[in-house]
N, CA, C and O of each residue as an XYZ file, in Angstrom:
480
protein
N     -92.793     65.449     58.050
C     -91.707     64.718     57.423
C     -92.166     63.318     57.045
O     -91.795     62.793     55.996
N     -92.974     62.722     57.908
C     -93.477     61.375     57.648
C     -94.337     61.361     56.391
O     -94.307     60.393     55.630
N     -95.101     62.421     56.168
C     -95.964     62.501     54.983
C     -95.148     62.581     53.691
O     -95.547     62.054     52.653
N     -94.005     63.248     53.782
C     -93.153     63.357     52.597
C     -92.621     61.983     52.202
O     -92.594     61.642     51.019
N     -92.192     61.184     53.199
C     -91.698     59.840     52.897
C     -92.805     58.957     52.331
O     -92.561     58.161     51.425
N     -93.997     59.092     52.851
C     -95.125     58.306     52.336
C     -95.426     58.727     50.901
O     -95.654     57.878     50.040
N     -95.429     60.026     50.643
C     -95.683     60.527     49.291
C     -94.599     60.060     48.322
O     -94.913     59.621     47.215
N     -93.325     60.148     48.722
C     -92.234     59.682     47.862
C     -92.327     58.184     47.603
O     -92.069     57.735     46.486
N     -92.688     57.411     48.609
C     -92.875     55.969     48.432
C     -93.997     55.661     47.464
O     -93.870     54.768     46.627
N     -95.094     56.392     47.571
C     -96.227     56.206     46.657
C     -95.825     56.541     45.225
O     -96.161     55.807     44.296
N     -95.104     57.653     45.045
C     -94.660     58.047     43.703
C     -93.719     56.984     43.127
O     -93.822     56.640     41.950
N     -92.811     56.466     43.941
C     -91.875     55.432     43.487
C     -92.626     54.186     43.037
O     -92.325     53.636     41.978
N     -93.598     53.733     43.826
C     -94.361     52.536     43.461
C     -95.181     52.763     42.199
O     -95.295     51.864     41.366
N     -95.743     53.936     42.052
C     -96.533     54.242     40.863
C     -95.652     54.252     39.622
O     -96.017     53.688     38.591
N     -94.495     54.892     39.722
C     -93.595     54.976     38.570
C     -92.991     53.621     38.221
O     -92.713     53.363     37.050
N     -92.784     52.763     39.192
C     -92.185     51.463     38.899
C     -93.147     50.555     38.147
O     -92.710     49.603     37.500
N     -94.440     50.825     38.216
C     -95.417     50.040     37.459
C     -95.470     50.458     35.997
O     -95.954     49.696     35.159
N     -94.987     51.639     35.676
C     -94.977     52.131     34.305
C     -93.596     51.849     33.736
O     -92.793     52.762     33.549
N     -93.332     50.598     33.465
C     -92.023     50.217     32.965
C     -92.086     50.004     31.462
O     -93.065     49.485     30.925
N     -91.039     50.410     30.815
C     -90.936     50.174     29.380
C     -90.114     48.912     29.168
O     -89.232     48.580     29.960
N     -90.417     48.233     28.102
C     -89.670     47.048     27.706
C     -88.873     47.394     26.453
O     -89.159     48.381     25.776
N     -87.892     46.590     26.158
C     -87.056     46.821     24.980
C     -87.677     46.169     23.748
O     -88.043     44.993     23.765
N     -87.787     46.947     22.693
C     -88.171     46.453     21.384
C     -86.882     46.321     20.589
O     -86.068     47.244     20.570
N     -86.692     45.189     19.938
C     -85.498     44.955     19.130
C     -85.895     44.943     17.664
O     -86.939     44.405     17.296
N     -85.058     45.538     16.837
C     -85.244     45.489     15.388
C     -83.926     45.111     14.743
O     -82.848     45.341     15.292
N     -84.043     44.525     13.564
C     -82.876     44.177     12.770
C     -82.861     45.108     11.569
O     -83.839     45.184     10.824
N     -81.745     45.822     11.378
C     -81.617     46.762     10.277
C     -80.719     46.172      9.195
O     -79.638     45.651      9.472
N     -81.188     46.267      7.973
C     -80.374     45.886      6.814
C     -80.073     47.152      6.031
O     -80.989     47.900      5.689
N     -78.803     47.403      5.742
C     -78.376     48.553      4.949
C     -77.997     48.038      3.574
O     -77.069     47.241      3.435
N     -78.724     48.501      2.546
C     -78.488     48.016      1.186
C     -78.824     49.131      0.206
O     -79.898     49.728      0.280
N     -77.920     49.404     -0.697
C     -78.108     50.436     -1.719
C     -78.514     51.773     -1.099
O     -79.431     52.441     -1.577
N     -77.819     52.148     -0.032
C     -77.990     53.433      0.660
C     -79.348     53.639      1.314
O     -79.704     54.767      1.654
N     -80.103     52.577      1.494
C     -81.352     52.695      2.244
C     -81.366     51.625      3.333
O     -80.617     50.650      3.277
N     -82.222     51.825      4.313
C     -82.309     50.854      5.401
C     -83.707     50.274      5.447
O     -84.701     50.944      5.169
N     -83.744     49.009      5.806
C     -85.003     48.313      6.011
C     -84.957     47.703      7.396
O     -83.918     47.213      7.838
N     -86.099     47.735      8.081
C     -86.179     47.235      9.444
C     -87.095     46.030      9.527
O     -88.096     45.936      8.817
N     -86.733     45.116     10.403
C     -87.548     43.944     10.707
C     -87.755     43.917     12.218
O     -86.803     43.762     12.981
N     -89.005     44.070     12.639
C     -89.312     44.013     14.069
C     -89.928     42.675     14.460
O     -90.371     42.492     15.594
N     -89.952     41.743     13.511
C     -90.494     40.421     13.789
C     -91.971     40.302     13.507
O     -92.506     39.194     13.540
N     -92.656     41.405     13.228
C     -94.102     41.339     13.048
C     -94.520     41.249     11.583
O     -95.695     41.028     11.294
N     -93.595     41.412     10.671
C     -93.920     41.351      9.245
C     -93.088     40.272      8.579
O     -92.016     39.907      9.062
N     -93.587     39.774      7.477
C     -92.835     38.771      6.736
C     -91.738     39.427      5.907
O     -90.801     38.755      5.477
N     -91.844     40.702      5.685
C     -90.919     41.417      4.828
C     -90.364     42.629      5.578
O     -91.088     43.291      6.322
N     -89.097     42.911      5.382
C     -88.488     44.092      6.012
C     -89.157     45.356      5.486
O     -89.496     45.451      4.306
N     -89.340     46.323      6.378
C     -90.007     47.564      6.016
C     -88.987     48.683      5.820
O     -88.195     48.954      6.723
N     -88.992     49.346      4.642
C     -88.047     50.454      4.428
C     -88.435     51.664      5.275
O     -89.610     51.872      5.579
N     -87.438     52.453      5.649
C     -87.666     53.702      6.377
C     -88.044     54.762      5.359
O     -87.350     54.945      4.359
N     -89.133     55.454      5.608
C     -89.629     56.462      4.672
C     -89.551     57.846      5.295
O     -89.681     58.006      6.508
N     -89.336     58.841      4.445
C     -89.303     60.227      4.882
C     -90.703     60.805      4.947
O     -91.685     60.094      4.732
N     -90.796     62.091      5.241
C     -92.083     62.776      5.345
C     -92.830     62.767      4.011
O     -94.060     62.832      3.990
N     -92.098     62.686      2.901
C     -92.724     62.679      1.578
C     -93.193     61.284      1.151
O     -93.759     61.126      0.069
N     -92.964     60.280      1.991
C     -93.402     58.922      1.690
C     -92.404     58.109      0.882
O     -92.646     56.933      0.609
N     -91.293     58.712      0.497
C     -90.277     58.006     -0.279
C     -89.242     57.398      0.660
O     -89.035     57.888      1.771
N     -88.589     56.319      0.202
C     -87.537     55.690      0.990
C     -86.419     56.693      1.255
O     -85.988     57.407      0.350
N     -85.955     56.742      2.500
C     -84.822     57.600      2.832
C     -83.553     56.997      2.241
O     -83.339     55.788      2.335
N     -82.724     57.815      1.643
C     -81.433     57.392      1.088
C     -80.333     58.064      1.897
O     -80.380     59.270      2.141
N     -79.352     57.287      2.308
C     -78.253     57.788      3.123
C     -76.974     57.781      2.304
O     -76.823     56.982      1.379
N     -76.052     58.675      2.646
C     -74.786     58.731      1.920
C     -73.816     57.666      2.406
O     -72.850     57.345      1.713
N     -74.067     57.103      3.616
C     -73.165     56.087      4.145
C     -73.880     55.270      5.216
O     -74.950     55.641      5.698
N     -73.268     54.166      5.569
C     -73.779     53.331      6.656
C     -73.799     54.102      7.963
O     -74.760     54.003      8.726
N     -72.747     54.871      8.231
C     -72.678     55.640      9.474
C     -73.814     56.658      9.535
O     -74.374     56.896     10.604
N     -74.153     57.251      8.411
C     -75.300     58.168      8.371
C     -76.581     57.468      8.773
O     -77.403     58.039      9.489
N     -76.760     56.235      8.318
C     -77.949     55.464      8.668
C     -77.953     55.111     10.158
O     -78.994     55.184     10.811
N     -76.797     54.731     10.691
C     -76.706     54.395     12.117
C     -76.970     55.637     12.966
O     -77.650     55.552     13.988
N     -76.438     56.787     12.553
C     -76.700     58.030     13.277
C     -78.179     58.406     13.220
O     -78.727     58.914     14.198
N     -78.820     58.161     12.093
C     -80.262     58.412     11.974
C     -81.026     57.564     12.992
O     -81.918     58.062     13.679
N     -80.673     56.291     13.084
C     -81.343     55.406     14.039
C     -81.132     55.904     15.467
O     -82.062     55.883     16.272
N     -79.919     56.351     15.787
C     -79.634     56.884     17.110
C     -80.480     58.118     17.394
O     -81.001     58.276     18.498
N     -80.617     58.985     16.410
C     -81.438     60.189     16.559
C     -82.899     59.837     16.824
O     -83.607     60.591     17.491
N     -83.353     58.696     16.307
C     -84.731     58.255     16.519
C     -84.908     57.534     17.851
O     -86.002     57.061     18.158
N     -83.843     57.447     18.644
C     -83.942     56.837     19.970
C     -83.500     55.389     20.034
O     -83.636     54.754     21.080
N     -82.971     54.845     18.937
C     -82.528     53.457     18.900
C     -81.087     53.354     19.380
O     -80.286     54.258     19.143
N     -80.759     52.263     20.049
C     -79.402     52.001     20.516
C     -78.866     50.767     19.797
O     -79.515     49.721     19.780
N     -77.673     50.894     19.202
C     -77.047     49.760     18.521
C     -76.613     48.747     19.571
O     -75.856     49.079     20.484
N     -77.093     47.503     19.441
C     -76.818     46.459     20.426
C     -75.789     45.462     19.909
O     -74.897     45.048     20.650
N     -75.908     45.075     18.639
C     -75.048     44.022     18.109
C     -75.098     44.045     16.586
O     -75.945     44.710     15.988
N     -74.185     43.317     15.975
C     -74.207     43.097     14.529
C     -74.107     41.603     14.280
O     -73.603     40.855     15.118
N     -74.584     41.181     13.134
C     -74.420     39.781     12.747
C     -74.160     39.721     11.255
O     -74.685     40.524     10.483
N     -73.346     38.763     10.863
C     -73.001     38.562      9.458
C     -73.570     37.237      8.992
O     -73.501     36.231      9.698
N     -74.134     37.251      7.791
C     -74.658     36.032      7.183
C     -73.979     35.875      5.827
O     -74.089     36.746      4.964
N     -73.280     34.761      5.645
C     -72.588     34.490      4.389
C     -73.315     33.386      3.647
O     -73.628     32.339      4.214
N     -73.585     33.636      2.354
C     -74.264     32.652      1.512
C     -73.375     32.344      0.315
O     -72.564     33.169     -0.105
N     -73.540     31.163     -0.216
C     -72.770     30.760     -1.382
C     -71.690     29.774     -0.996
O     -71.633     29.305      0.141
N     -70.853     29.473     -1.933
C     -69.778     28.520     -1.688
C     -68.952     28.340     -2.937
O     -69.056     29.116     -3.886
N     -68.134     27.315     -2.928
C     -67.285     27.085     -4.092
C     -67.293     25.607     -4.463
O     -67.439     24.730     -3.611
N     -67.133     25.359     -5.756
C     -66.981     24.011     -6.294
C     -65.687     23.972     -7.070
O     -65.508     24.760     -8.000
N     -64.798     23.103     -6.727
C     -63.552     22.957     -7.470
C     -62.724     24.231     -7.514
O     -62.019     24.471     -8.494
N     -62.795     25.038     -6.488
C     -62.021     26.274     -6.459
C     -62.714     27.468     -7.078
O     -62.192     28.581     -7.029
N     -63.906     27.250     -7.673
C     -64.644     28.350     -8.289
C     -65.940     28.565     -7.524
O     -66.555     27.613     -7.043
N     -66.334     29.779     -7.420
C     -67.581     30.090     -6.757
C     -67.573     31.501     -6.218
O     -66.634     32.267     -6.429
N     -68.627     31.818     -5.527
C     -68.696     33.158     -4.946
C     -69.516     33.101     -3.657
O     -70.349     32.219     -3.448
N     -69.246     34.047     -2.844
C     -70.007     34.171     -1.614
C     -70.534     35.594     -1.510
O     -69.983     36.524     -2.100
N     -71.594     35.742     -0.759
C     -72.187     37.050     -0.508
C     -72.391     37.166      0.994
O     -73.058     36.324      1.596
N     -71.828     38.190      1.600
C     -71.967     38.395      3.030
C     -72.802     39.634      3.283
O     -72.501     40.715      2.777
N     -73.855     39.468      4.072
C     -74.690     40.591      4.483
C     -74.483     40.805      5.969
O     -74.359     39.856      6.743
N     -74.450     42.073      6.350
C     -74.302     42.426      7.752
C     -75.614     43.056      8.206
O     -76.152     43.942      7.542
N     -76.115     42.593      9.333
C     -77.338     43.118      9.915
C     -76.997     43.773     11.251
O     -76.102     43.322     11.966
N     -77.710     44.824     11.570
C     -77.463     45.602     12.774
C     -78.681     45.483     13.686
O     -79.808     45.734     13.259
N     -78.454     45.104     14.935
C     -79.532     44.918     15.900
C     -79.607     46.168     16.778
O     -78.626     46.551     17.415
N     -80.781     46.797     16.802
C     -81.019     47.985     17.609
C     -82.098     47.680     18.638
O     -82.916     46.780     18.448
N     -82.093     48.441     19.731
C     -83.169     48.330     20.714
C     -83.606     49.720     21.135
O     -82.875     50.701     21.001
N     -84.839     49.766     21.656
C     -85.414     51.024     22.119
C     -86.475     50.691     23.152
O     -87.193     49.701     23.008
N     -86.581     51.503     24.188
C     -87.626     51.307     25.183
C     -88.962     51.736     24.604
O     -89.091     52.825     24.046
N     -89.960     50.861     24.742
C     -91.316     51.157     24.285
C     -92.292     50.744     25.384
O     -91.955     49.913     26.228
N     -93.488     51.311     25.382
C     -94.497     50.889     26.355
C     -94.864     49.414     26.162
O     -94.773     48.875     25.059
N     -95.279     48.781     27.253
C     -95.654     47.366     27.206
C     -96.687     47.081     26.119
O     -96.600     46.060     25.437
N     -97.660     47.971     25.954
C     -98.737     47.749     24.983
C     -98.205     47.687     23.559
O     -98.648     46.858     22.764
N     -97.253     48.566     23.232
C     -96.681     48.571     21.886
C     -95.908     47.285     21.623
O     -96.037     46.686     20.555
N     -95.105     46.862     22.595
C     -94.335     45.630     22.440
C     -95.268     44.428     22.338
O     -95.035     43.528     21.531
N     -96.309     44.410     23.141
C     -97.257     43.293     23.109
C     -97.940     43.184     21.750
O     -98.143     42.080     21.245
N     -98.293     44.319     21.158
C     -98.929     44.316     19.837
C     -97.981     43.748     18.781
O     -98.395     42.955     17.935
N     -96.721     44.148     18.828
C     -95.740     43.651     17.857
C     -95.512     42.157     18.046
O     -95.452     41.406     17.073
N     -95.386     41.727     19.306
C     -95.175     40.297     19.585
C     -96.379     39.480     19.131
O     -96.212     38.399     18.567
N     -97.586     39.980     19.368
C     -98.785     39.247     18.943
C     -98.863     39.102     17.433
O     -99.470     38.154     16.935
N     -98.261     40.021     16.701
C     -98.237     39.932     15.231
C     -97.062     39.114     14.716
O     -96.916     38.950     13.505
N     -96.222     38.600     15.605
C     -95.029     37.885     15.148
C     -95.194     36.376     15.117
O     -94.271     35.665     14.720
N     -96.352     35.875     15.528
C     -96.579     34.423     15.510
C     -96.945     33.955     14.116
O     -97.631     34.657     13.374
N     -96.481     32.760     13.762
C     -96.831     32.165     12.471
C     -98.182     31.482     12.574
O     -98.508     30.860     13.586
N     -98.970     31.608     11.501
C    -100.207     30.843     11.428
C     -99.867     29.418     11.055
O     -99.007     29.173     10.209
N    -100.538     28.492     11.682
C    -100.237     27.078     11.385
C    -100.965     26.602     10.187
O    -100.826     25.441      9.801
């Protein structure tokens, strides 16, 4: 019985060292396609299908469900409004961004973070 507890303790310690960290991405939904920003590129990257073409969705919910199917969890949304008015005339444009997270190995997250620094 003592050996079983020692073995279970060893397995627990080994598994606790293999921890995944959360990777966060920002999704922009525009013209029925989604683009992701993981912080490592200067430009958002479109999601592509097996044929190499941008995936087109019939709705925002379809895009969110696709992300969920890929293992992403919706964490938050943010709205950015640009524009203004002068003398009662003008226009504004509001974009909504969706923040997703997913557990990834430490090495993958470290690689993305290392690519997210600006060159001076």
